[in-house]
N, C-alpha and C positions, 0 to 999 in steps of 0.2 A: 212290166205295168198291168198284171194280169187282171187285178181286182180292175181299174178303169178300162182297160177292152169288157168288161165285164158292165161297167155300167154303161159307157159308148153304144154296147149293143142292145145294151137294154132299154137304154134309153132313145134309141136311132138308129135308123139299119144304114143311113150314107152317113159320106164320110161331112161333103158337103151338108146334112140337115140339124149334123154335130155339129159344125161350127155356129150354124146360124142358133140352137138350141141353147148355147150357154154365151152364142152374143145377147148385149140390148141396142136395140136401135138409137142411132147415134144418125141428125143429121149431117146432110151434107153442106161441106161450105169449099167455093170453088177454088178461094184462098190458100187455104190449111191444105195442109198431108198428110189427112188421114190414111193415104191407101199404104203409109210408111210405119202403119201406129202397131209398136213391136214392143219387146222386152229384147233388150240388147244386151251382149256377154263382152266385152271388150274384153276376157280373158277369159277363166274357165269356167262355168256354169252348174258345177257339182251341187255346192249348197243353195243356192233358190232351186236346179230339180228335185230340190232332197226336201225341200220343203212343198212339192208340191206332191210331191209323194203320200207328203203325211197329210195332205190336204186333200187326199187319192183317199185316203183308207179312211178317214174321218167321215167323208162324202156317202163312201159308199156302205160303208159296215157303223159311222153312225158315232164311232168309241177311237178314241183319243183326244185329246185338247193342240187347237191351234190359240198362242198369242200374239197380236200383230199389233203396233205400235207407230203410228204414223208422227213424223216431228213439225216442224213447223214455224212460221208467222204468223198472218189476217190469214194465208189463206188455206190455215189447219183451224187455227182458233174459231171460225166462222163457222165449223165443222161442217159443210154440206158436201162441201168434196170428201170427205171420211168416208159420213154417212151416205153416201151412193154409196162407193165401194163396200159399206157394207152389211147393204142392205140387199145389193145382188151377190156375197157370197153366201149369207147365209137364207138367201135362194135357192141356191142348190141344193139342199132337201129341208127338210121337214123340222125342225124343232134343234136346229145348228146352236140355237144363240144358249151362248158359256155365259152370259156375261155384259153389261156394259162396259165395265171395266176402269181404268182411270178416269174421275171428273173434275168440276173445281167451281167450287160457291163462284162464280164472275161475280153477280149480283153484287157482292159483300166488295168485291178491288172498283167498284162502278167500270165497270165493262162490260161487253158484250161474251153473254152463253149463248155454245155450241146451237146449232137450231136445232140437235135432237133430245133435247131436254132444255128444265128450265130453273135458276136457282134463286135464291129470294134474300136478303138478309135482313135479318133484326136485332135493335142494337146497334153502338155505335165501333165503327169498324178505321183499320188504318190498313192500305194497302204496300208491297211494295211488289215492283216490277224485275225483270233479270236485265233490261236496257240499261240501267244505270240502281240497280240494288245497293240499302242501306246494311239487307241485314242476310241472314241465314236465306239462301233458297235450296229447292231439291225441282224434283222430276217436273214439275209442270211451270218451273220455270217465274214465278208468282205466291205471293201471303199477302196474307189476312190476321190480323193483329188484332186482338179484340182484349180490354181489363173489366169489364165489368159484365154479366149476365146475355151479352149479345149469344145469337143461335143462327144458324143458315140452314136453310131445307136447298136440298135436291129431290124435282123433283123430272122421273125420267118420260114424265109425259108431259110431250111439246104441246102451247098452242095453240098448234095450227095440223097438229098428227091428225091425218084421211083413214077414213076407216083401216085401208087396206094396212097401211102401215104396221111395218111389228111393232107391238110392243117388250119393255124390255124392263128382267122384274132379278132382284137378286136375293142371295137368302143367307147374305156375308159383308162386312163393310169395314173397313181397316181406314182409319186416321190419320194423317202423318202431320207432323207435326214437334212444335219443342213448348216448355215452358213449366210456369209453377201450377198454371190449373190443370186441369182432368178432363176431358173431353166423354160427353156423356151421350147417350140417343136417346130421343128424349121420346116414349112411347103414351101419347092422352097424357097423362095425371101422372103417370110415373117414368124415370127413367130407369135404362140398361146401365151399366157401366162391364167396361172391357178389358181388355190385358194385356199391359203393355210389353211390344218384343221389337225390338232393333230398331225404337224408332218408330215406332206406329203401334197404335192402340188398337185390337182386331175386337173383331165383337160379331154372334152367332146369332140370327133373327131368329124367332120361333117359326117365322112364316115364311114367307115369299114375297116381297115388299115392293112398289115401282113407286115410293118415293123414301127419305131420307130426311128427319130434320135434328143436326145437329148442337150438343150443348154444353155450357163448360161448367165445372162446378170447386169450388174451394177460392183464396186469395190469389192475389198475382194478375196473370195475365198467357194467354196463350197464341203460340203463331202454328196458323194454321197452311201445310204449302199442300194438302192433297188428298184427294179422297178415293180409296178403291172399293169399288161395287161384283161380289162377286157370286158367281149362281150354284156355285160348288160343282157344275155341270161338266161332259164334254160336247163339246164341238169348238166354237169359235169365236174369241172377245177381240174386236176392235176398238183401241185405244186414241185417238186423239191428244197430242199437247201441243199445243200453241199461244203463241204470245204474241200481240202484236204489236209487228217493229222488231222483233226479233231475230238476229242476227246469227253467226257463227259465232261470236265471240259472246253476245249475250247469252248464249247458253255454256258457256264456259264459267258464266258466275257461277253456276250453280254447284256450290260443293258438294249439296246431298244426293244430287242428279245419279250417279252410279249407285248409290247405296239402294234407293225409293228407286230404281230400276228392277234392282233385285226381285224385287217386291211382284216383277210380271213376269220376269225370266222372257220375255220373248221370243217368237221363233221364228219370227219376221218385223226388222224397223226401213221402212220405208221414211226416208229423208227428203225433208223440202224445204232446206233452208234454204239461201240465197239473192232472194230479191232485195231482204231489206242492206246485204251488204256493198250490193252497186247499187245502191243510192248514195253512196258515198262517191265521189269527183277521186279521193284517193287509191278508190278501190286496188288492192296489190290480191293480183289472182294466185302469186306467192304463198301469202298470208295466209288467202280464204283455204288452201289446200294445207296451206298447215293446220289452222282450229281442224277445221274439219277431220282432219288425221287424230286430234285428242275428243272428237267425238265416239269415232268410230274405235276411238280405245275401249274410252268404255263400255263398249255394246260390247264389246269382243273378250272383256274380266267378265263380264254377266252372264255371256252365252259362245263361249269359242263357237260355238254350234247355227250362231244365227245368220239366215239369211238377210243380205240386205239390197238396200233396190237404193238407188239415188235417182231423184225424178231432177234433170233440168232445172236452169229457172226461168219463167217464163218470162216472156217480149214484154215489155218498159219501154214507156216514156220517161224521159229526165225529165221533172219538172211543167211535164205535158209537150214542154217546146221541142224535145227531136230526142228520136230511135239514142235508146241508153245501149249503148255499143257493146258497155260493160257486163254484158247478157253471153255474148261470142264467148268471150273469157273467163267464165264463170262455166259455163258449161263444159268448155274443150278440160278444167281442173276437174268437174265433176268426173268424167272420163278418166283421169288421170287416177285416181280417187279409186276407182271401180277397175281399171287397171288391178291396181296393186291389193285388192281385198278380195279379190274374182268375184267382188259384187255386180250384180244388175242395172241395168239404167231403162231406166222409161223417159227419152229425146222428147219432156216439154214442151220445149223451146223453136225442133226443125214442125212438130209436130201444125204447132199455132203458125207456120207459112215462112218462120224464118225473124231476122231482122225488122220490126215497122209492123208486124202487121197486127199490133193488138189494139190499131184502129179500126180496123176490118171488123176485128169482131168485138169494140163498143157501136159501128155504127151495124149490129146486127142486133146488139140486147144484149150479146154476154158478155160484155167488159163494160164498168164504167168510164167517168171520161177524165176520170182522175189520170185514165192510162194504169194503173198499176195492178187494180183487184179485177174482178169478176163480177159479175151479178150470177142471183141463185142460178141459171139456167146456165149461165158458163157455170161455175161449178159441177153439178149434176152430166156434166156433158163430160168433164174430166175426171169423176167416178163414173162412168159407167165406158168411157176408153180407154181404162187404164183397167178396169175389168177385163175387159172385150183382149187388152192386149196379154195377161193372163193368163187366159186361159189360152188363146191360141198357141201359148207355150204348155198349159197342161195341154191338149187335144195333143200336141206334135211330142210331150214326150211319149203319149197315149198309143199313139201308128209307132211307133220303136219295137 
């Protein structure tokens, strides 16, 4: 990787300082195993290493495009974990932002929007989720339906954005969904019509924008299943796709999931599903693995060269009463999946400190006292740790 070696030479003179250059500072926790923070390869590493070589090309030359998708439950829907990883990747070089990627108007569904953007709903909406779906769902695992002149707003300027936080803009919009109504973009007093292509409507904007308002024309209903915002430039785009409470079974309920994923054609998919699977007292590692198999195959049909990164489940308690031992079984199943698909693993369960460690995370203010979820500080820590592990592997390839 000559380009990579050149980058390291230009940035930092020594290997030790190179590692610190790529790392984000993380607090030391006596009960955690941060010294083991790494990307693990139970089998072949070629696919993930190829992703890192593409990352190297993008960072060094500013040319090329990488699309990353992070899939999970509430850990991902909250948005903090993924956004920390996103910001760290974009900080590798000025101008790497290639677009905000996949978003959803969560406000119309009456649930929380990821922390990195805002959504608003106007009019009357009904919603559906992949936990117990009543209709057709796609990549977002959710849908919202309207029968009137309702609209939704996606604003990429979060209410808590700090001065140093990068802003995101886009030049094109794809609206995913179905129905008799036609989606349009509301531009002041005017509206912009798009063109329908394979189950979504594509719109090219006359200028870059930080927000979009989507309305509808005609009679009948429209079911909105997602929105894709693209800048149309080289760089890196990271999309978080999460649904509170979603398990592997939940995601398999989404019949348009694979087709919608083709719009992104990811270079890397980070799978963080499992915490909701193990909340069931009838958890079966075999069934969990079989369901994950189906999801992985959908990704590989979309892009056979896509790199896969599994994160093991976080430690948790069952109903706040006792450590959830299914976390050990689920993590073992994930290692078996990684071996089967030549995928990478980030062993989040072990990094936390293993079984029962989440209570100490809560005592440190990094997890909430439901002993399943984490605070913003905890999710930011995960984002930094995952980035550091990826950069360690990147640096290792540079030295070859």
